[in-house]
Backbone as XML, in Angstrom:
<?xml version="1.0"?>
<chain id="A" units="angstrom">
  <residue number="1" name="MET">
    <atom name="N" x="1.104" y="-1.163" z="-0.269"/>
    <atom name="CA" x="-0.022" y="-0.387" z="0.019"/>
    <atom name="C" x="1.083" y="1.071" z="-0.081"/>
  </residue>
  <residue number="2" name="GLY">
    <atom name="N" x="0.082" y="2.320" z="-0.344"/>
    <atom name="CA" x="1.075" y="3.354" z="-0.841"/>
    <atom name="C" x="1.085" y="4.182" z="0.142"/>
  </residue>
  <residue number="3" name="PHE">
    <atom name="N" x="1.808" y="5.643" z="0.164"/>
    <atom name="CA" x="1.585" y="6.252" z="1.078"/>
    <atom name="C" x="-0.013" y="7.681" z="0.484"/>
  </residue>
  <residue number="4" name="ARG">
    <atom name="N" x="-0.611" y="8.047" z="1.543"/>
    <atom name="CA" x="-1.289" y="9.297" z="1.325"/>
    <atom name="C" x="-0.456" y="10.509" z="0.927"/>
  </residue>
  <residue number="5" name="ARG">
    <atom name="N" x="-1.550" y="11.280" z="-0.040"/>
    <atom name="CA" x="-1.201" y="12.323" z="-0.177"/>
    <atom name="C" x="-2.330" y="13.352" z="-1.028"/>
  </residue>
  <residue number="6" name="GLN">
    <atom name="N" x="-1.914" y="14.457" z="-1.726"/>
    <atom name="CA" x="-3.135" y="14.835" z="-2.251"/>
    <atom name="C" x="-3.348" y="14.654" z="-3.335"/>
  </residue>
  <residue number="7" name="LEU">
    <atom name="N" x="-4.092" y="13.964" z="-3.956"/>
    <atom name="CA" x="-4.498" y="14.015" z="-4.935"/>
    <atom name="C" x="-5.169" y="14.782" z="-6.102"/>
  </residue>
  <residue number="8" name="ALA">
    <atom name="N" x="-6.464" y="16.085" z="-5.321"/>
    <atom name="CA" x="-6.111" y="16.521" z="-5.738"/>
    <atom name="C" x="-7.047" y="18.213" z="-5.423"/>
  </residue>
  <residue number="9" name="GLN">
    <atom name="N" x="-7.278" y="19.362" z="-5.821"/>
    <atom name="CA" x="-7.809" y="20.507" z="-5.208"/>
    <atom name="C" x="-7.911" y="21.410" z="-5.945"/>
  </residue>
  <residue number="10" name="SER">
    <atom name="N" x="-9.264" y="22.049" z="-5.645"/>
    <atom name="CA" x="-10.370" y="23.101" z="-6.813"/>
    <atom name="C" x="-10.626" y="23.810" z="-5.614"/>
  </residue>
  <residue number="11" name="ARG">
    <atom name="N" x="-10.943" y="24.971" z="-6.153"/>
    <atom name="CA" x="-11.703" y="26.551" z="-6.008"/>
    <atom name="C" x="-12.349" y="26.922" z="-6.623"/>
  </residue>
  <residue number="12" name="PRO">
    <atom name="N" x="-13.626" y="26.270" z="-7.415"/>
    <atom name="CA" x="-14.275" y="26.477" z="-8.191"/>
    <atom name="C" x="-14.522" y="27.878" z="-8.345"/>
  </residue>
  <residue number="13" name="SER">
    <atom name="N" x="-14.513" y="29.246" z="-9.250"/>
    <atom name="CA" x="-14.833" y="29.894" z="-9.741"/>
    <atom name="C" x="-16.257" y="30.426" z="-10.316"/>
  </residue>
  <residue number="14" name="GLY">
    <atom name="N" x="-16.971" y="28.989" z="-10.512"/>
    <atom name="CA" x="-17.742" y="29.718" z="-11.014"/>
    <atom name="C" x="-19.371" y="28.146" z="-10.403"/>
  </residue>
  <residue number="15" name="THR">
    <atom name="N" x="-20.322" y="28.280" z="-11.047"/>
    <atom name="CA" x="-21.397" y="27.807" z="-10.092"/>
    <atom name="C" x="-21.925" y="26.798" z="-11.325"/>
  </residue>
  <residue number="16" name="SER">
    <atom name="N" x="-21.517" y="26.064" z="-11.670"/>
    <atom name="CA" x="-21.254" y="24.714" z="-12.731"/>
    <atom name="C" x="-20.285" y="24.091" z="-12.925"/>
  </residue>
  <residue number="17" name="ALA">
    <atom name="N" x="-21.458" y="22.282" z="-12.181"/>
    <atom name="CA" x="-20.353" y="21.281" z="-11.903"/>
    <atom name="C" x="-18.968" y="21.345" z="-12.714"/>
  </residue>
  <residue number="18" name="VAL">
    <atom name="N" x="-17.707" y="21.160" z="-11.925"/>
    <atom name="CA" x="-16.938" y="20.707" z="-13.119"/>
    <atom name="C" x="-16.133" y="19.627" z="-12.304"/>
  </residue>
  <residue number="19" name="SER">
    <atom name="N" x="-15.161" y="18.857" z="-13.038"/>
    <atom name="CA" x="-14.542" y="17.669" z="-12.129"/>
    <atom name="C" x="-13.283" y="18.221" z="-11.352"/>
  </residue>
  <residue number="20" name="LEU">
    <atom name="N" x="-12.833" y="17.689" z="-9.989"/>
    <atom name="CA" x="-12.041" y="17.662" z="-9.238"/>
    <atom name="C" x="-11.014" y="16.864" z="-9.801"/>
  </residue>
  <residue number="21" name="PHE">
    <atom name="N" x="-11.386" y="15.658" z="-10.204"/>
    <atom name="CA" x="-10.228" y="14.004" z="-9.949"/>
    <atom name="C" x="-11.049" y="13.346" z="-11.299"/>
  </residue>
  <residue number="22" name="THR">
    <atom name="N" x="-9.813" y="12.906" z="-12.241"/>
    <atom name="CA" x="-9.815" y="11.897" z="-12.868"/>
    <atom name="C" x="-8.712" y="11.308" z="-12.919"/>
  </residue>
  <residue number="23" name="GLN">
    <atom name="N" x="-9.216" y="10.129" z="-12.933"/>
    <atom name="CA" x="-7.662" y="8.968" z="-12.625"/>
    <atom name="C" x="-6.873" y="8.852" z="-13.430"/>
  </residue>
  <residue number="24" name="ASN">
    <atom name="N" x="-5.499" y="9.526" z="-13.238"/>
    <atom name="CA" x="-4.542" y="9.534" z="-14.286"/>
    <atom name="C" x="-3.366" y="8.350" z="-14.079"/>
  </residue>
  <residue number="25" name="TYR">
    <atom name="N" x="-3.692" y="7.904" z="-12.975"/>
    <atom name="CA" x="-2.589" y="6.990" z="-13.222"/>
    <atom name="C" x="-2.235" y="5.790" z="-13.170"/>
  </residue>
  <residue number="26" name="ASP">
    <atom name="N" x="-1.501" y="4.921" z="-13.644"/>
    <atom name="CA" x="-1.741" y="3.710" z="-14.368"/>
    <atom name="C" x="-1.615" y="2.858" z="-13.071"/>
  </residue>
  <residue number="27" name="ASP">
    <atom name="N" x="-1.831" y="2.777" z="-12.024"/>
    <atom name="CA" x="-2.230" y="1.886" z="-11.071"/>
    <atom name="C" x="-3.452" y="2.112" z="-10.206"/>
  </residue>
  <residue number="28" name="PRO">
    <atom name="N" x="-4.188" y="0.910" z="-9.959"/>
    <atom name="CA" x="-5.810" y="1.723" z="-9.115"/>
    <atom name="C" x="-5.261" y="2.927" z="-7.838"/>
  </residue>
  <residue number="29" name="VAL">
    <atom name="N" x="-6.424" y="4.081" z="-7.618"/>
    <atom name="CA" x="-5.871" y="4.845" z="-6.590"/>
    <atom name="C" x="-7.137" y="4.708" z="-5.605"/>
  </residue>
  <residue number="30" name="GLU">
    <atom name="N" x="-6.668" y="4.612" z="-4.163"/>
    <atom name="CA" x="-7.467" y="4.497" z="-3.003"/>
    <atom name="C" x="-7.634" y="5.698" z="-2.671"/>
  </residue>
  <residue number="31" name="ILE">
    <atom name="N" x="-9.327" y="6.156" z="-3.033"/>
    <atom name="CA" x="-9.667" y="7.510" z="-2.372"/>
    <atom name="C" x="-10.142" y="7.971" z="-1.136"/>
  </residue>
  <residue number="32" name="GLY">
    <atom name="N" x="-9.439" y="8.603" z="-1.060"/>
    <atom name="CA" x="-9.465" y="8.650" z="0.694"/>
    <atom name="C" x="-10.570" y="9.494" z="2.083"/>
  </residue>
  <residue number="33" name="THR">
    <atom name="N" x="-10.295" y="10.817" z="1.539"/>
    <atom name="CA" x="-10.887" y="12.298" z="2.279"/>
    <atom name="C" x="-10.964" y="13.256" z="1.106"/>
  </residue>
  <residue number="34" name="LEU">
    <atom name="N" x="-12.428" y="13.379" z="1.231"/>
    <atom name="CA" x="-12.125" y="14.932" z="0.704"/>
    <atom name="C" x="-12.522" y="15.829" z="1.546"/>
  </residue>
  <residue number="35" name="HIS">
    <atom name="N" x="-11.870" y="17.205" z="1.725"/>
    <atom name="CA" x="-12.284" y="18.322" z="3.179"/>
    <atom name="C" x="-12.179" y="18.899" z="2.279"/>
  </residue>
  <residue number="36" name="ILE">
    <atom name="N" x="-13.817" y="19.992" z="2.806"/>
    <atom name="CA" x="-14.347" y="20.885" z="1.592"/>
    <atom name="C" x="-14.387" y="22.026" z="2.770"/>
  </residue>
  <residue number="37" name="CYS">
    <atom name="N" x="-13.467" y="23.360" z="2.425"/>
    <atom name="CA" x="-14.089" y="23.957" z="3.378"/>
    <atom name="C" x="-14.638" y="25.585" z="2.363"/>
  </residue>
  <residue number="38" name="ASN">
    <atom name="N" x="-15.452" y="26.145" z="3.508"/>
    <atom name="CA" x="-16.380" y="27.306" z="3.365"/>
    <atom name="C" x="-14.986" y="28.534" z="3.705"/>
  </residue>
  <residue number="39" name="VAL">
    <atom name="N" x="-14.590" y="29.226" z="2.519"/>
    <atom name="CA" x="-13.533" y="30.079" z="2.801"/>
    <atom name="C" x="-14.160" y="31.785" z="2.695"/>
  </residue>
  <residue number="40" name="THR">
    <atom name="N" x="-15.634" y="31.897" z="2.645"/>
    <atom name="CA" x="-16.562" y="32.960" z="3.226"/>
    <atom name="C" x="-17.138" y="33.110" z="4.737"/>
  </residue>
  <residue number="41" name="GLY">
    <atom name="N" x="-18.002" y="34.354" z="4.523"/>
    <atom name="CA" x="-18.571" y="34.428" z="5.847"/>
    <atom name="C" x="-20.050" y="34.389" z="5.258"/>
  </residue>
  <residue number="42" name="SER">
    <atom name="N" x="-20.203" y="33.377" z="4.380"/>
    <atom name="CA" x="-21.830" y="33.126" z="4.311"/>
    <atom name="C" x="-22.077" y="32.063" z="4.020"/>
  </residue>
  <residue number="43" name="SER">
    <atom name="N" x="-22.974" y="31.626" z="4.211"/>
    <atom name="CA" x="-23.552" y="29.846" z="3.805"/>
    <atom name="C" x="-23.536" y="29.366" z="2.411"/>
  </residue>
  <residue number="44" name="VAL">
    <atom name="N" x="-23.201" y="28.492" z="2.049"/>
    <atom name="CA" x="-22.596" y="28.526" z="0.582"/>
    <atom name="C" x="-23.374" y="26.787" z="0.233"/>
  </residue>
  <residue number="45" name="ASN">
    <atom name="N" x="-23.821" y="25.976" z="-0.605"/>
    <atom name="CA" x="-24.825" y="24.590" z="-0.724"/>
    <atom name="C" x="-23.147" y="24.514" z="-1.551"/>
  </residue>
  <residue number="46" name="VAL">
    <atom name="N" x="-23.132" y="23.351" z="-0.817"/>
    <atom name="CA" x="-21.986" y="21.948" z="-1.877"/>
    <atom name="C" x="-22.248" y="20.824" z="-2.314"/>
  </residue>
  <residue number="47" name="SER">
    <atom name="N" x="-22.137" y="20.549" z="-3.586"/>
    <atom name="CA" x="-22.193" y="18.891" z="-4.030"/>
    <atom name="C" x="-20.974" y="18.424" z="-4.311"/>
  </residue>
  <residue number="48" name="VAL">
    <atom name="N" x="-20.604" y="17.199" z="-4.329"/>
    <atom name="CA" x="-19.814" y="16.202" z="-4.521"/>
    <atom name="C" x="-20.642" y="15.301" z="-5.613"/>
  </residue>
  <residue number="49" name="PHE">
    <atom name="N" x="-20.338" y="14.693" z="-6.767"/>
    <atom name="CA" x="-20.520" y="13.725" z="-7.660"/>
    <atom name="C" x="-19.473" y="12.594" z="-8.039"/>
  </residue>
  <residue number="50" name="HIS">
    <atom name="N" x="-19.812" y="11.364" z="-8.275"/>
    <atom name="CA" x="-18.992" y="10.803" z="-8.572"/>
    <atom name="C" x="-19.756" y="9.276" z="-10.147"/>
  </residue>
  <residue number="51" name="ASP">
    <atom name="N" x="-19.385" y="9.582" z="-10.904"/>
    <atom name="CA" x="-19.230" y="8.912" z="-12.024"/>
    <atom name="C" x="-18.177" y="8.187" z="-11.936"/>
  </residue>
  <residue number="52" name="ILE">
    <atom name="N" x="-19.417" y="7.208" z="-12.161"/>
    <atom name="CA" x="-18.399" y="5.653" z="-12.731"/>
    <atom name="C" x="-17.240" y="5.511" z="-13.776"/>
  </residue>
  <residue number="53" name="ASP">
    <atom name="N" x="-18.455" y="6.428" z="-15.116"/>
    <atom name="CA" x="-17.403" y="5.977" z="-15.966"/>
    <atom name="C" x="-17.628" y="7.518" z="-17.292"/>
  </residue>
  <residue number="54" name="GLY">
    <atom name="N" x="-17.660" y="8.021" z="-16.587"/>
    <atom name="CA" x="-18.019" y="9.733" z="-17.058"/>
    <atom name="C" x="-17.912" y="11.270" z="-16.627"/>
  </residue>
  <residue number="55" name="SER">
    <atom name="N" x="-18.576" y="11.792" z="-16.610"/>
    <atom name="CA" x="-18.861" y="12.989" z="-16.369"/>
    <atom name="C" x="-20.017" y="13.340" z="-16.375"/>
  </residue>
  <residue number="56" name="THR">
    <atom name="N" x="-21.011" y="12.525" z="-15.710"/>
    <atom name="CA" x="-22.256" y="13.433" z="-15.402"/>
    <atom name="C" x="-22.569" y="13.945" z="-14.200"/>
  </residue>
  <residue number="57" name="PHE">
    <atom name="N" x="-22.734" y="15.576" z="-13.797"/>
    <atom name="CA" x="-22.688" y="15.892" z="-12.213"/>
    <atom name="C" x="-24.005" y="16.296" z="-12.123"/>
  </residue>
  <residue number="58" name="ASP">
    <atom name="N" x="-25.169" y="15.194" z="-11.519"/>
    <atom name="CA" x="-26.517" y="15.907" z="-11.446"/>
    <atom name="C" x="-26.287" y="14.814" z="-10.497"/>
  </residue>
  <residue number="59" name="GLN">
    <atom name="N" x="-27.856" y="14.877" z="-10.407"/>
    <atom name="CA" x="-28.871" y="14.313" z="-8.857"/>
    <atom name="C" x="-28.374" y="12.465" z="-8.972"/>
  </residue>
  <residue number="60" name="THR">
    <atom name="N" x="-28.231" y="12.319" z="-10.830"/>
    <atom name="CA" x="-28.313" y="10.661" z="-10.636"/>
    <atom name="C" x="-26.756" y="10.081" z="-10.352"/>
  </residue>
  <residue number="61" name="THR">
    <atom name="N" x="-25.753" y="11.291" z="-10.171"/>
    <atom name="CA" x="-24.425" y="10.875" z="-9.840"/>
    <atom name="C" x="-23.999" y="11.059" z="-8.177"/>
  </residue>
  <residue number="62" name="ALA">
    <atom name="N" x="-24.769" y="11.801" z="-7.206"/>
    <atom name="CA" x="-25.124" y="13.283" z="-6.626"/>
    <atom name="C" x="-24.270" y="11.752" z="-5.161"/>
  </residue>
  <residue number="63" name="LEU">
    <atom name="N" x="-23.272" y="11.797" z="-4.552"/>
    <atom name="CA" x="-22.546" y="11.478" z="-3.357"/>
    <atom name="C" x="-23.417" y="12.354" z="-1.917"/>
  </residue>
  <residue number="64" name="ILE">
    <atom name="N" x="-23.317" y="13.569" z="-2.157"/>
    <atom name="CA" x="-23.883" y="14.722" z="-1.348"/>
    <atom name="C" x="-24.515" y="15.834" z="-2.288"/>
  </residue>
  <residue number="65" name="TYR">
    <atom name="N" x="-25.671" y="16.683" z="-2.417"/>
    <atom name="CA" x="-26.308" y="17.869" z="-3.502"/>
    <atom name="C" x="-26.751" y="18.854" z="-2.415"/>
  </residue>
  <residue number="66" name="GLN">
    <atom name="N" x="-26.346" y="19.739" z="-2.618"/>
    <atom name="CA" x="-26.929" y="20.979" z="-1.916"/>
    <atom name="C" x="-27.279" y="21.313" z="-0.638"/>
  </residue>
  <residue number="67" name="TYR">
    <atom name="N" x="-25.656" y="20.525" z="-0.285"/>
    <atom name="CA" x="-25.420" y="20.548" z="1.484"/>
    <atom name="C" x="-24.756" y="22.106" z="1.797"/>
  </residue>
  <residue number="68" name="PRO">
    <atom name="N" x="-25.349" y="22.206" z="2.792"/>
    <atom name="CA" x="-25.391" y="24.131" z="3.340"/>
    <atom name="C" x="-24.546" y="23.921" z="4.154"/>
  </residue>
  <residue number="69" name="LEU">
    <atom name="N" x="-23.524" y="24.336" z="3.726"/>
    <atom name="CA" x="-22.113" y="24.626" z="4.301"/>
    <atom name="C" x="-21.934" y="25.614" z="5.125"/>
  </residue>
  <residue number="70" name="ALA">
    <atom name="N" x="-21.667" y="25.949" z="6.100"/>
    <atom name="CA" x="-22.129" y="27.544" z="7.126"/>
    <atom name="C" x="-20.813" y="27.681" z="7.213"/>
  </residue>
  <residue number="71" name="ALA">
    <atom name="N" x="-21.128" y="28.813" z="7.281"/>
    <atom name="CA" x="-19.651" y="30.312" z="7.109"/>
    <atom name="C" x="-18.290" y="30.094" z="7.376"/>
  </residue>
  <residue number="72" name="ASN">
    <atom name="N" x="-17.514" y="30.262" z="7.012"/>
    <atom name="CA" x="-16.237" y="29.529" z="7.620"/>
    <atom name="C" x="-16.148" y="28.362" z="7.512"/>
  </residue>
  <residue number="73" name="GLY">
    <atom name="N" x="-17.009" y="27.499" z="7.629"/>
    <atom name="CA" x="-17.067" y="26.262" z="8.553"/>
    <atom name="C" x="-16.363" y="25.103" z="7.153"/>
  </residue>
  <residue number="74" name="TRP">
    <atom name="N" x="-16.391" y="24.254" z="8.041"/>
    <atom name="CA" x="-15.587" y="22.850" z="6.563"/>
    <atom name="C" x="-16.400" y="21.320" z="7.133"/>
  </residue>
  <residue number="75" name="LEU">
    <atom name="N" x="-16.295" y="20.281" z="6.134"/>
    <atom name="CA" x="-17.064" y="19.459" z="5.428"/>
    <atom name="C" x="-15.908" y="18.108" z="5.394"/>
  </residue>
  <residue number="76" name="ASP">
    <atom name="N" x="-15.739" y="17.356" z="6.147"/>
    <atom name="CA" x="-14.535" y="15.848" z="5.801"/>
    <atom name="C" x="-15.872" y="14.960" z="5.261"/>
  </residue>
  <residue number="77" name="ILE">
    <atom name="N" x="-15.210" y="14.294" z="4.407"/>
    <atom name="CA" x="-15.916" y="13.075" z="3.675"/>
    <atom name="C" x="-14.585" y="12.124" z="3.672"/>
  </residue>
  <residue number="78" name="ASP">
    <atom name="N" x="-15.358" y="11.062" z="4.712"/>
    <atom name="CA" x="-13.965" y="10.316" z="4.654"/>
    <atom name="C" x="-14.699" y="8.412" z="3.674"/>
  </residue>
  <residue number="79" name="ASP">
    <atom name="N" x="-13.305" y="8.060" z="3.472"/>
    <atom name="CA" x="-13.173" y="6.840" z="2.962"/>
    <atom name="C" x="-14.487" y="6.793" z="1.755"/>
  </residue>
  <residue number="80" name="LEU">
    <atom name="N" x="-14.446" y="7.830" z="0.974"/>
    <atom name="CA" x="-15.053" y="8.392" z="-0.091"/>
    <atom name="C" x="-15.511" y="7.401" z="-1.257"/>
  </residue>
  <residue number="81" name="VAL">
    <atom name="N" x="-14.238" y="6.857" z="-1.631"/>
    <atom name="CA" x="-14.817" y="5.822" z="-3.184"/>
    <atom name="C" x="-13.986" y="4.650" z="-2.606"/>
  </residue>
  <residue number="82" name="GLY">
    <atom name="N" x="-12.900" y="4.295" z="-1.956"/>
    <atom name="CA" x="-12.572" y="3.138" z="-1.738"/>
    <atom name="C" x="-11.440" y="3.026" z="-3.103"/>
  </residue>
  <residue number="83" name="GLU">
    <atom name="N" x="-10.857" y="1.912" z="-3.514"/>
    <atom name="CA" x="-10.274" y="1.538" z="-4.541"/>
    <atom name="C" x="-10.712" y="1.336" z="-5.782"/>
  </residue>
  <residue number="84" name="TRP">
    <atom name="N" x="-10.163" y="2.515" z="-6.577"/>
    <atom name="CA" x="-10.538" y="3.134" z="-7.763"/>
    <atom name="C" x="-9.687" y="2.803" z="-9.247"/>
  </residue>
  <residue number="85" name="ASP">
    <atom name="N" x="-10.054" y="2.233" z="-10.500"/>
    <atom name="CA" x="-8.923" y="1.828" z="-11.800"/>
    <atom name="C" x="-9.136" y="3.241" z="-12.435"/>
  </residue>
  <residue number="86" name="ASN">
    <atom name="N" x="-8.952" y="3.213" z="-14.061"/>
    <atom name="CA" x="-8.815" y="4.097" z="-15.346"/>
    <atom name="C" x="-10.550" y="4.428" z="-15.325"/>
  </residue>
  <residue number="87" name="SER">
    <atom name="N" x="-10.846" y="5.098" z="-14.461"/>
    <atom name="CA" x="-12.438" y="5.614" z="-15.314"/>
    <atom name="C" x="-13.482" y="6.296" z="-14.219"/>
  </residue>
  <residue number="88" name="GLY">
    <atom name="N" x="-13.804" y="7.245" z="-14.930"/>
    <atom name="CA" x="-14.607" y="7.871" z="-14.100"/>
    <atom name="C" x="-14.478" y="9.508" z="-13.490"/>
  </residue>
  <residue number="89" name="ASN">
    <atom name="N" x="-14.781" y="9.903" z="-12.891"/>
    <atom name="CA" x="-14.639" y="11.338" z="-12.550"/>
    <atom name="C" x="-15.472" y="11.666" z="-11.205"/>
  </residue>
  <residue number="90" name="ILE">
    <atom name="N" x="-14.281" y="12.207" z="-10.258"/>
    <atom name="CA" x="-15.442" y="12.826" z="-9.177"/>
    <atom name="C" x="-15.479" y="14.666" z="-9.678"/>
  </residue>
  <residue number="91" name="GLY">
    <atom name="N" x="-16.577" y="15.097" z="-9.265"/>
    <atom name="CA" x="-17.320" y="15.849" z="-9.650"/>
    <atom name="C" x="-17.462" y="17.237" z="-8.342"/>
  </residue>
  <residue number="92" name="ILE">
    <atom name="N" x="-17.330" y="17.961" z="-8.854"/>
    <atom name="CA" x="-17.801" y="19.001" z="-7.240"/>
    <atom name="C" x="-18.907" y="20.281" z="-8.209"/>
  </residue>
  <residue number="93" name="GLN">
    <atom name="N" x="-19.305" y="21.244" z="-6.940"/>
    <atom name="CA" x="-20.064" y="21.952" z="-7.730"/>
    <atom name="C" x="-20.541" y="23.071" z="-5.787"/>
  </residue>
  <residue number="94" name="VAL">
    <atom name="N" x="-20.406" y="24.534" z="-6.191"/>
    <atom name="CA" x="-20.825" y="25.573" z="-5.235"/>
    <atom name="C" x="-22.349" y="26.320" z="-5.803"/>
  </residue>
  <residue number="95" name="SER">
    <atom name="N" x="-22.599" y="26.586" z="-4.576"/>
    <atom name="CA" x="-23.776" y="28.082" z="-5.052"/>
    <atom name="C" x="-23.240" y="29.391" z="-5.266"/>
  </residue>
  <residue number="96" name="ILE">
    <atom name="N" x="-22.157" y="29.200" z="-4.879"/>
    <atom name="CA" x="-21.318" y="31.132" z="-4.618"/>
    <atom name="C" x="-20.052" y="30.277" z="-5.335"/>
  </residue>
  <residue number="97" name="ALA">
    <atom name="N" x="-19.560" y="30.918" z="-6.389"/>
    <atom name="CA" x="-18.169" y="31.151" z="-7.266"/>
    <atom name="C" x="-17.087" y="31.527" z="-5.679"/>
  </residue>
  <residue number="98" name="ASP">
    <atom name="N" x="-16.109" y="30.763" z="-6.096"/>
    <atom name="CA" x="-14.869" y="30.803" z="-5.081"/>
    <atom name="C" x="-15.101" y="31.262" z="-3.724"/>
  </residue>
  <residue number="99" name="ALA">
    <atom name="N" x="-16.549" y="29.966" z="-3.322"/>
    <atom name="CA" x="-16.937" y="30.324" z="-1.790"/>
    <atom name="C" x="-16.203" y="29.421" z="-1.093"/>
  </residue>
  <residue number="100" name="ALA">
    <atom name="N" x="-16.146" y="27.981" z="-1.836"/>
    <atom name="CA" x="-15.154" y="26.626" z="-0.995"/>
    <atom name="C" x="-14.432" y="26.235" z="-2.186"/>
  </residue>
  <residue number="101" name="ASN">
    <atom name="N" x="-12.951" y="25.896" z="-0.773"/>
    <atom name="CA" x="-11.987" y="24.795" z="-1.600"/>
    <atom name="C" x="-12.376" y="23.748" z="-1.286"/>
  </residue>
  <residue number="102" name="PHE">
    <atom name="N" x="-12.245" y="22.716" z="-2.038"/>
    <atom name="CA" x="-12.207" y="21.143" z="-1.953"/>
    <atom name="C" x="-11.057" y="20.602" z="-2.475"/>
  </residue>
  <residue number="103" name="THR">
    <atom name="N" x="-10.105" y="19.652" z="-1.153"/>
    <atom name="CA" x="-9.147" y="18.828" z="-1.474"/>
    <atom name="C" x="-9.229" y="17.546" z="-1.431"/>
  </residue>
  <residue number="104" name="LEU">
    <atom name="N" x="-8.877" y="16.566" z="-2.121"/>
    <atom name="CA" x="-8.947" y="15.284" z="-2.312"/>
    <atom name="C" x="-7.170" y="14.291" z="-1.480"/>
  </residue>
  <residue number="105" name="TYR">
    <atom name="N" x="-8.249" y="13.995" z="-0.830"/>
    <atom name="CA" x="-6.593" y="13.201" z="-0.337"/>
    <atom name="C" x="-7.048" y="11.494" z="-0.745"/>
  </residue>
  <residue number="106" name="GLY">
    <atom name="N" x="-5.775" y="11.232" z="-0.843"/>
    <atom name="CA" x="-5.576" y="9.307" z="-1.177"/>
    <atom name="C" x="-4.427" y="8.652" z="-1.487"/>
  </residue>
  <residue number="107" name="THR">
    <atom name="N" x="-4.146" y="7.549" z="-1.802"/>
    <atom name="CA" x="-3.449" y="6.560" z="-2.542"/>
    <atom name="C" x="-3.033" y="6.101" z="-3.556"/>
  </residue>
  <residue number="108" name="ALA">
    <atom name="N" x="-2.203" y="6.207" z="-4.462"/>
    <atom name="CA" x="-1.611" y="5.100" z="-5.434"/>
    <atom name="C" x="-1.694" y="3.369" z="-4.658"/>
  </residue>
  <residue number="109" name="VAL">
    <atom name="N" x="-2.373" y="2.529" z="-5.052"/>
    <atom name="CA" x="-2.381" y="1.551" z="-4.715"/>
    <atom name="C" x="-0.932" y="0.673" z="-4.319"/>
  </residue>
  <residue number="110" name="SER">
    <atom name="N" x="-0.417" y="0.678" z="-5.668"/>
    <atom name="CA" x="0.813" y="0.193" z="-6.124"/>
    <atom name="C" x="1.923" y="1.250" z="-5.137"/>
  </residue>
  <residue number="111" name="GLU">
    <atom name="N" x="1.970" y="2.230" z="-4.419"/>
    <atom name="CA" x="3.194" y="2.839" z="-4.501"/>
    <atom name="C" x="3.752" y="2.919" z="-2.956"/>
  </residue>
  <residue number="112" name="THR">
    <atom name="N" x="5.361" y="3.030" z="-2.953"/>
    <atom name="CA" x="5.813" y="2.540" z="-1.673"/>
    <atom name="C" x="6.051" y="3.141" z="-1.193"/>
  </residue>
  <residue number="113" name="LEU">
    <atom name="N" x="6.567" y="3.751" z="0.446"/>
    <atom name="CA" x="7.022" y="4.501" z="1.330"/>
    <atom name="C" x="8.373" y="4.323" z="1.128"/>
  </residue>
  <residue number="114" name="PRO">
    <atom name="N" x="9.319" y="5.699" z="0.682"/>
    <atom name="CA" x="10.286" y="6.479" z="0.690"/>
    <atom name="C" x="11.398" y="5.164" z="1.091"/>
  </residue>
  <residue number="115" name="THR">
    <atom name="N" x="12.507" y="4.263" z="1.179"/>
    <atom name="CA" x="13.147" y="4.197" z="1.796"/>
    <atom name="C" x="14.015" y="5.181" z="2.957"/>
  </residue>
  <residue number="116" name="LEU">
    <atom name="N" x="13.758" y="4.959" z="4.537"/>
    <atom name="CA" x="15.049" y="5.827" z="5.324"/>
    <atom name="C" x="15.932" y="5.465" z="5.364"/>
  </residue>
  <residue number="117" name="GLN">
    <atom name="N" x="16.859" y="6.131" z="5.468"/>
    <atom name="CA" x="18.393" y="5.669" z="5.875"/>
    <atom name="C" x="19.309" y="5.808" z="6.921"/>
  </residue>
  <residue number="118" name="ALA">
    <atom name="N" x="19.958" y="6.139" z="7.518"/>
    <atom name="CA" x="20.838" y="5.953" z="8.711"/>
    <atom name="C" x="20.551" y="7.421" z="8.697"/>
  </residue>
  <residue number="119" name="GLY">
    <atom name="N" x="20.289" y="8.187" z="10.161"/>
    <atom name="CA" x="20.596" y="9.142" z="9.986"/>
    <atom name="C" x="19.472" y="9.949" z="9.565"/>
  </residue>
  <residue number="120" name="GLY">
    <atom name="N" x="17.661" y="9.342" z="9.155"/>
    <atom name="CA" x="16.887" y="9.968" z="9.043"/>
    <atom name="C" x="16.630" y="10.108" z="7.522"/>
  </residue>
  <residue number="121" name="GLY">
    <atom name="N" x="18.074" y="10.091" z="6.639"/>
    <atom name="CA" x="17.694" y="10.449" z="5.500"/>
    <atom name="C" x="16.500" y="9.921" z="4.438"/>
  </residue>
  <residue number="122" name="VAL">
    <atom name="N" x="16.050" y="10.415" z="2.855"/>
    <atom name="CA" x="15.528" y="9.162" z="2.191"/>
    <atom name="C" x="16.022" y="8.897" z="1.320"/>
  </residue>
  <residue number="123" name="ALA">
    <atom name="N" x="16.368" y="7.609" z="0.793"/>
    <atom name="CA" x="16.974" y="6.779" z="-0.043"/>
    <atom name="C" x="15.894" y="7.293" z="-1.363"/>
  </residue>
</chain>
């Protein structure tokens, strides 16, 4: 199993649904956590979509839909998708442009941790 890292990050500049993450690794990826942060002093509605074989971002692929996120609030969605191969998209949408930041963390399944050398260096 690989090590956890940031896979994608976006602060949508519009209110239409957009792709946050498309698998572009040769190996499967395990999607871990999606962190959503409202960066404004107003409530904003956020949506998250998962289309396993395309980029349809509507109620048919919604994981959360128009969820009200309080001013300066945040939401973590853990164990979002699990193992995922080379298809599909995770989409996001906000009700107010530039109001929320979405950060996706996960692991490429075949990645390995770097080898530690004596004295704490990395090989």
